[in-house]
N, C-alpha and C positions, 0 to 999 in steps of 0.2 A: 165132485163130492165123493167121499169115501164110502165103501160098502162095509157096514157093521153087522156082526152076528150077535144075536141075543138068544139066551136060554132061560126058560122059566125054572126057578128054584123049587117050585111046588110040583108041577106035573112033567117037567122035562121037555116041554114044547120048544122047538127051535125055529128061528126065523132070521132072515137077512133083510136089511133095510139100507137104502142109499139115503144118507142124511148128512147134514152139515157137521162141521167139527164141534159146533156149540150145542148139538143135540143132547138131551139128557141121557144119562147112562142107564136109567131104569124107566120102565113103563109097565102098564097093566098087561097081563097075559090075555091074548085074544081067545085062547082055548078054555082055560079054567076060570078066568076072571080075577085071578089073584092080583091084589093091588101091589104095584111095584115088584111083581114077581119076575118080570123079564129083565135080566141083567146083561150088560154088554160083555162079550167074551173077548179074550185076547186070542187072535188068530194069526196064521201065517199070512204074509203079504206075497201076492203074485207080482213078480218084478222081472222084466226081461229087457236087457239093453241090446239094441241091434243097430246096424248101420255103422257109419263112421263116427268121427268125433273123438272126444277125450277117452272114451272107453277103448276103442279100437287102437288108438295111437299111443295111449299112455299106460294102460293097465292090462291089456290082454296078453296072452302067452306069446303071440307073434311079436309084439312090441318088446317084450322083455328078452326074447331070443335075439332080436335085432340089436338091442342095446349091448348085449354081451359080445356080439361080433364087433361092434364099434369100439368097445373098450379093449378088445384084443388087438385090433389094428392100431389103436392109439398108443399102446405100450410099445409096439414095434416101430412106430414112426417118430418117436421123440417125446418131448414133454407133454404135448397135447395132441399130436397126430394130425393136426390140421394146418392149413396155410395161414399162419399168423406171424406176428413179430418175433416170437420166441424161436422160430425155426428159420434160419437164414437160407435164402435160395429157394424157398418153397413157393 
């Protein structure tokens, strides 16, 4: 479940709640008691990709530098640079 931040429009009280996606976007302020005073805020998302998988193999700087090396060798080796039907004797 996501972590949501709320801020009271009356007194400025802030709180965080772990709630389901279907939770209401407003509720009563626990500090001042204002009805529907606490409004859900838009906040940054903490997101970190680690380990292997599509990120490391397809989108990281290491993968893009490796693919540029492959494209350099492929231009020197013929039409595709690999051992395929378009390259006789390979």
